CHARMM-style PDB file with segment names, atoms N, HN, CA, C and O in Angstrom:
ATOM      1  N   MET     1     107.014 113.853  94.730  1.00  0.00      PROA
ATOM      2  CA  MET     1     106.688 112.484  95.105  1.00  0.00      PROA
ATOM      3  C   MET     1     106.125 112.471  96.524  1.00  0.00      PROA
ATOM      4  O   MET     1     106.591 113.202  97.398  1.00  0.00      PROA
ATOM      5  N   ASN     2     105.138 111.647  96.733  1.00  0.00      PROA
ATOM      6  HN  ASN     2     104.759 111.054  96.023  1.00  0.00      PROA
ATOM      7  CA  ASN     2     104.555 111.490  98.063  1.00  0.00      PROA
ATOM      8  C   ASN     2     105.566 110.801  98.962  1.00  0.00      PROA
ATOM      9  O   ASN     2     106.409 110.035  98.494  1.00  0.00      PROA
ATOM     10  N   LYS     3     105.475 111.080 100.256  1.00  0.00      PROA
ATOM     11  HN  LYS     3     104.790 111.702 100.636  1.00  0.00      PROA
ATOM     12  CA  LYS     3     106.462 110.538 101.186  1.00  0.00      PROA
ATOM     13  C   LYS     3     105.764 109.907 102.386  1.00  0.00      PROA
ATOM     14  O   LYS     3     104.860 110.500 102.977  1.00  0.00      PROA
ATOM     15  N   VAL     4     106.196 108.698 102.737  1.00  0.00      PROA
ATOM     16  HN  VAL     4     106.930 108.217 102.258  1.00  0.00      PROA
ATOM     17  CA  VAL     4     105.666 107.987 103.901  1.00  0.00      PROA
ATOM     18  C   VAL     4     106.831 107.685 104.823  1.00  0.00      PROA
ATOM     19  O   VAL     4     107.828 107.096 104.403  1.00  0.00      PROA
ATOM     20  N   THR     5     106.707 108.088 106.082  1.00  0.00      PROA
ATOM     21  HN  THR     5     105.898 108.567 106.422  1.00  0.00      PROA
ATOM     22  CA  THR     5     107.762 107.790 107.048  1.00  0.00      PROA
ATOM     23  C   THR     5     107.156 107.061 108.244  1.00  0.00      PROA
ATOM     24  O   THR     5     106.006 107.282 108.622  1.00  0.00      PROA
ATOM     25  N   PHE     6     107.967 106.194 108.816  1.00  0.00      PROA
ATOM     26  HN  PHE     6     108.902 106.015 108.509  1.00  0.00      PROA
ATOM     27  CA  PHE     6     107.568 105.403 109.975  1.00  0.00      PROA
ATOM     28  C   PHE     6     108.487 105.727 111.142  1.00  0.00      PROA
ATOM     29  O   PHE     6     109.700 105.840 110.961  1.00  0.00      PROA
ATOM     30  N   ASN     7     107.934 105.875 112.318  1.00  0.00      PROA
ATOM     31  HN  ASN     7     106.949 105.783 112.464  1.00  0.00      PROA
ATOM     32  CA  ASN     7     108.753 105.960 113.522  1.00  0.00      PROA
ATOM     33  C   ASN     7     109.026 104.503 113.909  1.00  0.00      PROA
ATOM     34  O   ASN     7     108.267 103.902 114.669  1.00  0.00      PROA
ATOM     35  N   THR     8     110.099 103.953 113.386  1.00  0.00      PROA
ATOM     36  HN  THR     8     110.716 104.442 112.768  1.00  0.00      PROA
ATOM     37  CA  THR     8     110.365 102.525 113.521  1.00  0.00      PROA
ATOM     38  C   THR     8     110.566 102.083 114.965  1.00  0.00      PROA
ATOM     39  O   THR     8     110.318 100.923 115.295  1.00  0.00      PROA
ATOM     40  N   GLU     9     111.004 102.973 115.815  1.00  0.00      PROA
ATOM     41  HN  GLU     9     111.206 103.915 115.547  1.00  0.00      PROA
ATOM     42  CA  GLU     9     111.195 102.600 117.226  1.00  0.00      PROA
ATOM     43  C   GLU     9     109.875 102.396 117.951  1.00  0.00      PROA
ATOM     44  O   GLU     9     109.818 101.652 118.931  1.00  0.00      PROA
ATOM     45  N   ARG    10     108.817 103.043 117.488  1.00  0.00      PROA
ATOM     46  HN  ARG    10     108.863 103.647 116.692  1.00  0.00      PROA
ATOM     47  CA  ARG    10     107.502 102.888 118.128  1.00  0.00      PROA
ATOM     48  C   ARG    10     106.627 101.837 117.450  1.00  0.00      PROA
ATOM     49  O   ARG    10     105.606 101.430 118.003  1.00  0.00      PROA
ATOM     50  N   CYS    11     107.023 101.395 116.254  1.00  0.00      PROA
ATOM     51  HN  CYS    11     107.853 101.726 115.805  1.00  0.00      PROA
ATOM     52  CA  CYS    11     106.229 100.415 115.506  1.00  0.00      PROA
ATOM     53  C   CYS    11     106.310  99.055 116.192  1.00  0.00      PROA
ATOM     54  O   CYS    11     107.395  98.582 116.533  1.00  0.00      PROA
ATOM     55  N   LYS    12     105.149  98.433 116.390  1.00  0.00      PROA
ATOM     56  HN  LYS    12     104.268  98.817 116.113  1.00  0.00      PROA
ATOM     57  CA  LYS    12     105.131  97.119 117.035  1.00  0.00      PROA
ATOM     58  C   LYS    12     104.895  95.988 116.037  1.00  0.00      PROA
ATOM     59  O   LYS    12     104.670  94.844 116.432  1.00  0.00      PROA
ATOM     60  N   GLY    13     104.946  96.309 114.743  1.00  0.00      PROA
ATOM     61  HN  GLY    13     105.129  97.239 114.422  1.00  0.00      PROA
ATOM     62  CA  GLY    13     104.848  95.290 113.711  1.00  0.00      PROA
ATOM     63  C   GLY    13     103.521  94.561 113.672  1.00  0.00      PROA
ATOM     64  O   GLY    13     103.485  93.365 113.382  1.00  0.00      PROA
ATOM     65  N   CYS    14     102.440  95.245 113.955  1.00  0.00      PROA
ATOM     66  HN  CYS    14     102.469  96.217 114.191  1.00  0.00      PROA
ATOM     67  CA  CYS    14     101.121  94.592 113.982  1.00  0.00      PROA
ATOM     68  C   CYS    14     100.636  94.208 112.591  1.00  0.00      PROA
ATOM     69  O   CYS    14      99.842  93.278 112.444  1.00  0.00      PROA
ATOM     70  N   GLY    15     101.112  94.923 111.562  1.00  0.00      PROA
ATOM     71  HN  GLY    15     101.756  95.678 111.682  1.00  0.00      PROA
ATOM     72  CA  GLY    15     100.750  94.590 110.192  1.00  0.00      PROA
ATOM     73  C   GLY    15      99.438  95.172 109.697  1.00  0.00      PROA
ATOM     74  O   GLY    15      99.028  94.878 108.574  1.00  0.00      PROA
ATOM     75  N   LEU    16      98.774  95.981 110.493  1.00  0.00      PROA
ATOM     76  HN  LEU    16      99.108  96.220 111.405  1.00  0.00      PROA
ATOM     77  CA  LEU    16      97.510  96.573 110.049  1.00  0.00      PROA
ATOM     78  C   LEU    16      97.714  97.481 108.832  1.00  0.00      PROA
ATOM     79  O   LEU    16      96.882  97.509 107.925  1.00  0.00      PROA
ATOM     80  N   CYS    17      98.810  98.211 108.820  1.00  0.00      PROA
ATOM     81  HN  CYS    17      99.485  98.189 109.557  1.00  0.00      PROA
ATOM     82  CA  CYS    17      99.095  99.086 107.674  1.00  0.00      PROA
ATOM     83  C   CYS    17      99.355  98.267 106.413  1.00  0.00      PROA
ATOM     84  O   CYS    17      98.995  98.685 105.312  1.00  0.00      PROA
ATOM     85  N   VAL    18      99.971  97.120 106.572  1.00  0.00      PROA
ATOM     86  HN  VAL    18     100.263  96.781 107.467  1.00  0.00      PROA
ATOM     87  CA  VAL    18     100.241  96.228 105.439  1.00  0.00      PROA
ATOM     88  C   VAL    18      98.926  95.774 104.821  1.00  0.00      PROA
ATOM     89  O   VAL    18      98.777  95.769 103.599  1.00  0.00      PROA
ATOM     90  N   GLU    19      97.981  95.397 105.658  1.00  0.00      PROA
ATOM     91  HN  GLU    19      98.102  95.401 106.651  1.00  0.00      PROA
ATOM     92  CA  GLU    19      96.694  94.895 105.183  1.00  0.00      PROA
ATOM     93  C   GLU    19      95.846  95.963 104.509  1.00  0.00      PROA
ATOM     94  O   GLU    19      95.132  95.665 103.551  1.00  0.00      PROA
ATOM     95  N   VAL    20      95.909  97.199 104.989  1.00  0.00      PROA
ATOM     96  HN  VAL    20      96.488  97.442 105.766  1.00  0.00      PROA
ATOM     97  CA  VAL    20      95.019  98.251 104.494  1.00  0.00      PROA
ATOM     98  C   VAL    20      95.584  99.019 103.296  1.00  0.00      PROA
ATOM     99  O   VAL    20      94.842  99.750 102.641  1.00  0.00      PROA
ATOM    100  N   CYS    21      96.851  98.876 103.001  1.00  0.00      PROA
ATOM    101  HN  CYS    21      97.454  98.282 103.533  1.00  0.00      PROA
ATOM    102  CA  CYS    21      97.479  99.624 101.900  1.00  0.00      PROA
ATOM    103  C   CYS    21      96.843  99.232 100.566  1.00  0.00      PROA
ATOM    104  O   CYS    21      96.895  98.071 100.161  1.00  0.00      PROA
ATOM    105  N   THR    22      96.244 100.210  99.892  1.00  0.00      PROA
ATOM    106  HN  THR    22      96.202 101.154 100.222  1.00  0.00      PROA
ATOM    107  CA  THR    22      95.556  99.936  98.634  1.00  0.00      PROA
ATOM    108  C   THR    22      96.514  99.590  97.501  1.00  0.00      PROA
ATOM    109  O   THR    22      96.126  98.895  96.563  1.00  0.00      PROA
ATOM    110  N   LYS    23      97.734 100.051  97.568  1.00  0.00      PROA
ATOM    111  HN  LYS    23      98.049 100.616  98.330  1.00  0.00      PROA
ATOM    112  CA  LYS    23      98.735  99.775  96.540  1.00  0.00      PROA
ATOM    113  C   LYS    23      99.646  98.602  96.898  1.00  0.00      PROA
ATOM    114  O   LYS    23     100.499  98.213  96.101  1.00  0.00      PROA
ATOM    115  N   LYS    24      99.468  98.042  98.089  1.00  0.00      PROA
ATOM    116  HN  LYS    24      98.775  98.358  98.736  1.00  0.00      PROA
ATOM    117  CA  LYS    24     100.258  96.884  98.553  1.00  0.00      PROA
ATOM    118  C   LYS    24     101.761  97.146  98.491  1.00  0.00      PROA
ATOM    119  O   LYS    24     102.530  96.307  98.021  1.00  0.00      PROA
ATOM    120  N   ILE    25     102.170  98.331  98.975  1.00  0.00      PROA
ATOM    121  HN  ILE    25     101.546  99.012  99.357  1.00  0.00      PROA
ATOM    122  CA  ILE    25     103.582  98.697  98.953  1.00  0.00      PROA
ATOM    123  C   ILE    25     104.192  98.778 100.351  1.00  0.00      PROA
ATOM    124  O   ILE    25     105.317  99.253 100.510  1.00  0.00      PROA
ATOM    125  N   ILE    26     103.458  98.318 101.360  1.00  0.00      PROA
ATOM    126  HN  ILE    26     102.544  97.932 101.230  1.00  0.00      PROA
ATOM    127  CA  ILE    26     103.986  98.298 102.726  1.00  0.00      PROA
ATOM    128  C   ILE    26     104.173  96.854 103.147  1.00  0.00      PROA
ATOM    129  O   ILE    26     103.319  96.002 102.901  1.00  0.00      PROA
ATOM    130  N   GLU    27     105.311  96.590 103.790  1.00  0.00      PROA
ATOM    131  HN  GLU    27     106.005  97.282 103.989  1.00  0.00      PROA
ATOM    132  CA  GLU    27     105.571  95.253 104.322  1.00  0.00      PROA
ATOM    133  C   GLU    27     106.363  95.386 105.614  1.00  0.00      PROA
ATOM    134  O   GLU    27     106.949  96.431 105.897  1.00  0.00      PROA
ATOM    135  N   LEU    28     106.369  94.319 106.385  1.00  0.00      PROA
ATOM    136  HN  LEU    28     105.892  93.471 106.155  1.00  0.00      PROA
ATOM    137  CA  LEU    28     107.182  94.305 107.592  1.00  0.00      PROA
ATOM    138  C   LEU    28     108.620  94.031 107.184  1.00  0.00      PROA
ATOM    139  O   LEU    28     108.887  93.165 106.351  1.00  0.00      PROA
ATOM    140  N   ASP    29     109.538  94.773 107.777  1.00  0.00      PROA
ATOM    141  HN  ASP    29     109.321  95.476 108.454  1.00  0.00      PROA
ATOM    142  CA  ASP    29     110.958  94.635 107.462  1.00  0.00      PROA
ATOM    143  C   ASP    29     111.541  93.488 108.282  1.00  0.00      PROA
ATOM    144  O   ASP    29     111.985  93.682 109.413  1.00  0.00      PROA
ATOM    145  N   LEU    30     111.532  92.313 107.706  1.00  0.00      PROA
ATOM    146  HN  LEU    30     111.171  92.156 106.787  1.00  0.00      PROA
ATOM    147  CA  LEU    30     111.999  91.118 108.422  1.00  0.00      PROA
ATOM    148  C   LEU    30     113.513  91.088 108.592  1.00  0.00      PROA
ATOM    149  O   LEU    30     114.044  90.239 109.308  1.00  0.00      PROA
ATOM    150  N   ALA    31     114.209  92.014 107.933  1.00  0.00      PROA
ATOM    151  HN  ALA    31     113.778  92.704 107.352  1.00  0.00      PROA
ATOM    152  CA  ALA    31     115.667  92.074 108.037  1.00  0.00      PROA
ATOM    153  C   ALA    31     116.139  92.924 109.217  1.00  0.00      PROA
ATOM    154  O   ALA    31     117.330  92.942 109.527  1.00  0.00      PROA
ATOM    155  N   SER    32     115.217  93.629 109.877  1.00  0.00      PROA
ATOM    156  HN  SER    32     114.249  93.614 109.625  1.00  0.00      PROA
ATOM    157  CA  SER    32     115.629  94.480 110.994  1.00  0.00      PROA
ATOM    158  C   SER    32     114.660  94.364 112.168  1.00  0.00      PROA
ATOM    159  O   SER    32     113.496  93.993 112.013  1.00  0.00      PROA
ATOM    160  N   LEU    33     115.176  94.689 113.329  1.00  0.00      PROA
ATOM    161  HN  LEU    33     116.121  94.990 113.455  1.00  0.00      PROA
ATOM    162  CA  LEU    33     114.394  94.723 114.562  1.00  0.00      PROA
ATOM    163  C   LEU    33     114.573  96.079 115.211  1.00  0.00      PROA
ATOM    164  O   LEU    33     115.661  96.651 115.165  1.00  0.00      PROA
ATOM    165  N   ASN    34     113.508  96.603 115.819  1.00  0.00      PROA
ATOM    166  HN  ASN    34     112.623  96.138 115.856  1.00  0.00      PROA
ATOM    167  CA  ASN    34     113.683  97.837 116.580  1.00  0.00      PROA
ATOM    168  C   ASN    34     114.133  97.474 117.997  1.00  0.00      PROA
ATOM    169  O   ASN    34     114.318  96.297 118.304  1.00  0.00      PROA
ATOM    170  N   SER    35     114.307  98.460 118.845  1.00  0.00      PROA
ATOM    171  HN  SER    35     114.157  99.417 118.596  1.00  0.00      PROA
ATOM    172  CA  SER    35     114.836  98.210 120.186  1.00  0.00      PROA
ATOM    173  C   SER    35     113.891  97.387 121.066  1.00  0.00      PROA
ATOM    174  O   SER    35     114.310  96.832 122.082  1.00  0.00      PROA
ATOM    175  N   LYS    36     112.621  97.311 120.675  1.00  0.00      PROA
ATOM    176  HN  LYS    36     112.280  97.761 119.849  1.00  0.00      PROA
ATOM    177  CA  LYS    36     111.649  96.517 121.439  1.00  0.00      PROA
ATOM    178  C   LYS    36     111.546  95.084 120.918  1.00  0.00      PROA
ATOM    179  O   LYS    36     110.827  94.260 121.484  1.00  0.00      PROA
ATOM    180  N   GLY    37     112.277  94.791 119.827  1.00  0.00      PROA
ATOM    181  HN  GLY    37     112.862  95.460 119.368  1.00  0.00      PROA
ATOM    182  CA  GLY    37     112.288  93.445 119.287  1.00  0.00      PROA
ATOM    183  C   GLY    37     111.239  93.168 118.231  1.00  0.00      PROA
ATOM    184  O   GLY    37     110.966  92.007 117.924  1.00  0.00      PROA
ATOM    185  N   TYR    38     110.639  94.220 117.664  1.00  0.00      PROA
ATOM    186  HN  TYR    38     110.860  95.163 117.913  1.00  0.00      PROA
ATOM    187  CA  TYR    38     109.623  94.058 116.640  1.00  0.00      PROA
ATOM    188  C   TYR    38     110.208  94.335 115.253  1.00  0.00      PROA
ATOM    189  O   TYR    38     111.161  95.101 115.106  1.00  0.00      PROA
ATOM    190  N   HSD    39     109.622  93.702 114.250  1.00  0.00      PROA
ATOM    191  HN  HSD    39     108.848  93.081 114.369  1.00  0.00      PROA
ATOM    192  CA  HSD    39     109.960  94.010 112.866  1.00  0.00      PROA
ATOM    193  C   HSD    39     109.095  95.196 112.445  1.00  0.00      PROA
ATOM    194  O   HSD    39     107.877  95.054 112.339  1.00  0.00      PROA
ATOM    195  N   PRO    40     109.697  96.368 112.201  1.00  0.00      PROA
ATOM    196  CA  PRO    40     108.891  97.539 111.829  1.00  0.00      PROA
ATOM    197  C   PRO    40     108.428  97.476 110.375  1.00  0.00      PROA
ATOM    198  O   PRO    40     108.995  96.753 109.556  1.00  0.00      PROA
ATOM    199  N   ALA    41     107.399  98.240 110.078  1.00  0.00      PROA
ATOM    200  HN  ALA    41     106.938  98.827 110.744  1.00  0.00      PROA
ATOM    201  CA  ALA    41     106.880  98.320 108.716  1.00  0.00      PROA
ATOM    202  C   ALA    41     107.759  99.241 107.882  1.00  0.00      PROA
ATOM    203  O   ALA    41     108.448 100.115 108.409  1.00  0.00      PROA
ATOM    204  N   LYS    42     107.721  99.026 106.567  1.00  0.00      PROA
ATOM    205  HN  LYS    42     107.162  98.316 106.140  1.00  0.00      PROA
ATOM    206  CA  LYS    42     108.463  99.890 105.649  1.00  0.00      PROA
ATOM    207  C   LYS    42     107.726  99.931 104.315  1.00  0.00      PROA
ATOM    208  O   LYS    42     106.921  99.052 104.010  1.00  0.00      PROA
ATOM    209  N   VAL    43     108.013 100.964 103.525  1.00  0.00      PROA
ATOM    210  HN  VAL    43     108.668 101.678 103.773  1.00  0.00      PROA
ATOM    211  CA  VAL    43     107.453 101.104 102.191  1.00  0.00      PROA
ATOM    212  C   VAL    43     108.442 100.498 101.208  1.00  0.00      PROA
ATOM    213  O   VAL    43     109.639 100.779 101.268  1.00  0.00      PROA
ATOM    214  N   THR    44     107.943  99.673 100.309  1.00  0.00      PROA
ATOM    215  HN  THR    44     106.971  99.445 100.260  1.00  0.00      PROA
ATOM    216  CA  THR    44     108.817  99.016  99.343  1.00  0.00      PROA
ATOM    217  C   THR    44     109.030  99.843  98.077  1.00  0.00      PROA
ATOM    218  O   THR    44     110.095  99.765  97.463  1.00  0.00      PROA
ATOM    219  N   ASP    45     108.038 100.630  97.680  1.00  0.00      PROA
ATOM    220  HN  ASP    45     107.174 100.694  98.178  1.00  0.00      PROA
ATOM    221  CA  ASP    45     108.160 101.456  96.474  1.00  0.00      PROA
ATOM    222  C   ASP    45     107.386 102.748  96.665  1.00  0.00      PROA
ATOM    223  O   ASP    45     106.197 102.827  96.357  1.00  0.00      PROA
ATOM    224  N   GLU    46     108.074 103.758  97.178  1.00  0.00      PROA
ATOM    225  HN  GLU    46     109.040 103.694  97.429  1.00  0.00      PROA
ATOM    226  CA  GLU    46     107.422 105.023  97.502  1.00  0.00      PROA
ATOM    227  C   GLU    46     106.848 105.723  96.269  1.00  0.00      PROA
ATOM    228  O   GLU    46     105.924 106.526  96.399  1.00  0.00      PROA
ATOM    229  N   SER    47     107.371 105.437  95.087  1.00  0.00      PROA
ATOM    230  HN  SER    47     108.122 104.785  94.981  1.00  0.00      PROA
ATOM    231  CA  SER    47     106.871 106.079  93.864  1.00  0.00      PROA
ATOM    232  C   SER    47     105.442 105.647  93.532  1.00  0.00      PROA
ATOM    233  O   SER    47     104.754 106.338  92.782  1.00  0.00      PROA
ATOM    234  N   LYS    48     104.988 104.529  94.071  1.00  0.00      PROA
ATOM    235  HN  LYS    48     105.546 103.967  94.681  1.00  0.00      PROA
ATOM    236  CA  LYS    48     103.633 104.051  93.826  1.00  0.00      PROA
ATOM    237  C   LYS    48     102.628 104.555  94.853  1.00  0.00      PROA
ATOM    238  O   LYS    48     101.427 104.327  94.706  1.00  0.00      PROA
ATOM    239  N   CYS    49     103.100 105.234  95.885  1.00  0.00      PROA
ATOM    240  HN  CYS    49     104.076 105.420  96.005  1.00  0.00      PROA
ATOM    241  CA  CYS    49     102.216 105.737  96.950  1.00  0.00      PROA
ATOM    242  C   CYS    49     101.310 106.833  96.404  1.00  0.00      PROA
ATOM    243  O   CYS    49     101.776 107.755  95.734  1.00  0.00      PROA
ATOM    244  N   ILE    50     100.010 106.730  96.692  1.00  0.00      PROA
ATOM    245  HN  ILE    50      99.631 105.981  97.236  1.00  0.00      PROA
ATOM    246  CA  ILE    50      99.038 107.741  96.262  1.00  0.00      PROA
ATOM    247  C   ILE    50      98.646 108.677  97.411  1.00  0.00      PROA
ATOM    248  O   ILE    50      97.753 109.511  97.257  1.00  0.00      PROA
ATOM    249  N   ALA    51      99.304 108.539  98.542  1.00  0.00      PROA
ATOM    250  HN  ALA    51     100.029 107.862  98.667  1.00  0.00      PROA
ATOM    251  CA  ALA    51      99.084 109.392  99.716  1.00  0.00      PROA
ATOM    252  C   ALA    51      97.643 109.360 100.201  1.00  0.00      PROA
ATOM    253  O   ALA    51      97.100 110.387 100.608  1.00  0.00      PROA
ATOM    254  N   CYS    52      97.029 108.199 100.160  1.00  0.00      PROA
ATOM    255  HN  CYS    52      97.471 107.365  99.829  1.00  0.00      PROA
ATOM    256  CA  CYS    52      95.654 108.067 100.648  1.00  0.00      PROA
ATOM    257  C   CYS    52      95.599 108.135 102.177  1.00  0.00      PROA
ATOM    258  O   CYS    52      94.558 108.453 102.753  1.00  0.00      PROA
ATOM    259  N   ALA    53      96.723 107.835 102.828  1.00  0.00      PROA
ATOM    260  HN  ALA    53      97.569 107.576 102.360  1.00  0.00      PROA
ATOM    261  CA  ALA    53      96.870 107.881 104.286  1.00  0.00      PROA
ATOM    262  C   ALA    53      96.046 106.839 105.029  1.00  0.00      PROA
ATOM    263  O   ALA    53      95.831 106.963 106.234  1.00  0.00      PROA
ATOM    264  N   MET    54      95.586 105.821 104.327  1.00  0.00      PROA
ATOM    265  HN  MET    54      95.761 105.719 103.348  1.00  0.00      PROA
ATOM    266  CA  MET    54      94.856 104.737 104.993  1.00  0.00      PROA
ATOM    267  C   MET    54      95.753 104.059 106.028  1.00  0.00      PROA
ATOM    268  O   MET    54      95.290 103.679 107.103  1.00  0.00      PROA
ATOM    269  N   CYS    55      97.028 103.910 105.701  1.00  0.00      PROA
ATOM    270  HN  CYS    55      97.404 104.219 104.828  1.00  0.00      PROA
ATOM    271  CA  CYS    55      97.968 103.272 106.637  1.00  0.00      PROA
ATOM    272  C   CYS    55      98.064 104.073 107.931  1.00  0.00      PROA
ATOM    273  O   CYS    55      98.033 103.504 109.022  1.00  0.00      PROA
ATOM    274  N   ALA    56      98.180 105.385 107.808  1.00  0.00      PROA
ATOM    275  HN  ALA    56      98.205 105.848 106.922  1.00  0.00      PROA
ATOM    276  CA  ALA    56      98.291 106.248 108.985  1.00  0.00      PROA
ATOM    277  C   ALA    56      97.015 106.234 109.816  1.00  0.00      PROA
ATOM    278  O   ALA    56      97.070 106.263 111.045  1.00  0.00      PROA
ATOM    279  N   MET    57      95.865 106.189 109.146  1.00  0.00      PROA
ATOM    280  HN  MET    57      95.820 106.165 108.148  1.00  0.00      PROA
ATOM    281  CA  MET    57      94.592 106.155 109.871  1.00  0.00      PROA
ATOM    282  C   MET    57      94.410 104.833 110.615  1.00  0.00      PROA
ATOM    283  O   MET    57      93.811 104.807 111.690  1.00  0.00      PROA
ATOM    284  N   MET    58      94.912 103.760 110.065  1.00  0.00      PROA
ATOM    285  HN  MET    58      95.399 103.782 109.191  1.00  0.00      PROA
ATOM    286  CA  MET    58      94.747 102.441 110.654  1.00  0.00      PROA
ATOM    287  C   MET    58      95.725 102.177 111.799  1.00  0.00      PROA
ATOM    288  O   MET    58      95.437 101.375 112.687  1.00  0.00      PROA
ATOM    289  N   CYS    59      96.872 102.843 111.782  1.00  0.00      PROA
ATOM    290  HN  CYS    59      97.106 103.495 111.061  1.00  0.00      PROA
ATOM    291  CA  CYS    59      97.921 102.570 112.774  1.00  0.00      PROA
ATOM    292  C   CYS    59      97.469 102.922 114.199  1.00  0.00      PROA
ATOM    293  O   CYS    59      97.164 104.080 114.485  1.00  0.00      PROA
ATOM    294  N   PRO    60      97.426 101.922 115.090  1.00  0.00      PROA
ATOM    295  CA  PRO    60      96.971 102.192 116.455  1.00  0.00      PROA
ATOM    296  C   PRO    60      97.984 102.977 117.292  1.00  0.00      PROA
ATOM    297  O   PRO    60      97.636 103.522 118.339  1.00  0.00      PROA
ATOM    298  N   ASP    61      99.224 103.032 116.834  1.00  0.00      PROA
ATOM    299  HN  ASP    61      99.507 102.589 115.983  1.00  0.00      PROA
ATOM    300  CA  ASP    61     100.258 103.716 117.604  1.00  0.00      PROA
ATOM    301  C   ASP    61     100.724 105.026 116.969  1.00  0.00      PROA
ATOM    302  O   ASP    61     101.668 105.654 117.450  1.00  0.00      PROA
ATOM    303  N   CYS    62     100.067 105.431 115.902  1.00  0.00      PROA
ATOM    304  HN  CYS    62      99.300 104.921 115.511  1.00  0.00      PROA
ATOM    305  CA  CYS    62     100.367 106.714 115.231  1.00  0.00      PROA
ATOM    306  C   CYS    62     101.837 106.857 114.865  1.00  0.00      PROA
ATOM    307  O   CYS    62     102.449 107.891 115.135  1.00  0.00      PROA
ATOM    308  N   VAL    63     102.403 105.828 114.254  1.00  0.00      PROA
ATOM    309  HN  VAL    63     101.906 104.988 114.034  1.00  0.00      PROA
ATOM    310  CA  VAL    63     103.813 105.865 113.893  1.00  0.00      PROA
ATOM    311  C   VAL    63     104.045 106.242 112.438  1.00  0.00      PROA
ATOM    312  O   VAL    63     105.192 106.365 112.010  1.00  0.00      PROA
ATOM    313  N   ILE    64     102.965 106.428 111.662  1.00  0.00      PROA
ATOM    314  HN  ILE    64     102.033 106.328 112.010  1.00  0.00      PROA
ATOM    315  CA  ILE    64     103.084 106.681 110.230  1.00  0.00      PROA
ATOM    316  C   ILE    64     102.736 108.121 109.903  1.00  0.00      PROA
ATOM    317  O   ILE    64     101.725 108.653 110.362  1.00  0.00      PROA
ATOM    318  N   LYS    65     103.588 108.742 109.104  1.00  0.00      PROA
ATOM    319  HN  LYS    65     104.409 108.310 108.731  1.00  0.00      PROA
ATOM    320  CA  LYS    65     103.358 110.110 108.648  1.00  0.00      PROA
ATOM    321  C   LYS    65     103.347 110.084 107.123  1.00  0.00      PROA
ATOM    322  O   LYS    65     104.289 109.596 106.497  1.00  0.00      PROA
ATOM    323  N   VAL    66     102.277 110.611 106.529  1.00  0.00      PROA
ATOM    324  HN  VAL    66     101.512 111.007 107.037  1.00  0.00      PROA
ATOM    325  CA  VAL    66     102.127 110.650 105.079  1.00  0.00      PROA
ATOM    326  C   VAL    66     102.129 112.097 104.634  1.00  0.00      PROA
ATOM    327  O   VAL    66     101.357 112.915 105.134  1.00  0.00      PROA
ATOM    328  N   GLU    67     103.009 112.406 103.684  1.00  0.00      PROA
ATOM    329  HN  GLU    67     103.636 111.741 103.278  1.00  0.00      PROA
ATOM    330  CA  GLU    67     103.097 113.754 103.133  1.00  0.00      PROA
ATOM    331  C   GLU    67     102.766 113.675 101.648  1.00  0.00      PROA
ATOM    332  O   GLU    67     103.398 112.941 100.889  1.00  0.00      PROA
ATOM    333  N   LYS    68     101.766 114.442 101.258  1.00  0.00      PROA
ATOM    334  HN  LYS    68     101.252 115.038 101.875  1.00  0.00      PROA
ATOM    335  CA  LYS    68     101.321 114.443  99.855  1.00  0.00      PROA
ATOM    336  C   LYS    68     102.077 115.518  99.091  1.00  0.00      PROA
ATOM    337  O   LYS    68     102.187 116.660  99.536  1.00  0.00      PROA
ATOM    338  N   ASP    69     102.601 115.125  97.923  1.00  0.00      PROA
ATOM    339  HN  ASP    69     102.511 114.197  97.561  1.00  0.00      PROA
ATOM    340  CA  ASP    69     103.289 116.059  97.055  1.00  0.00      PROA
ATOM    341  C   ASP    69     102.267 117.012  96.450  1.00  0.00      PROA
ATOM    342  O   ASP    69     101.244 116.584  95.914  1.00  0.00      PROA
ATOM    343  N   VAL    70     102.549 118.284  96.539  1.00  0.00      PROA
ATOM    344  HN  VAL    70     103.380 118.631  96.974  1.00  0.00      PROA
ATOM    345  CA  VAL    70     101.597 119.294  96.044  1.00  0.00      PROA
ATOM    346  C   VAL    70     101.984 119.771  94.673  1.00  0.00      PROA
ATOM    347  OT1 VAL    70     101.301 120.619  94.098  1.00  0.00      PROA
TER     348      VAL     70
END
């Protein structure tokens, strides 16, 4: 299975990854705040991820890591 991880402490909740996700499986986690007071992004259904890495390319703070299952 493909894996997407976020460095939630560095995420500023800009939502660019949410907008660019082709499978629409990324959302801002409104239930949590990081130490800077932002709602970090999270993946809602990792099984639907196609590892296109558009989210990682769009992230201005490089907080997203995408690992493709080989």
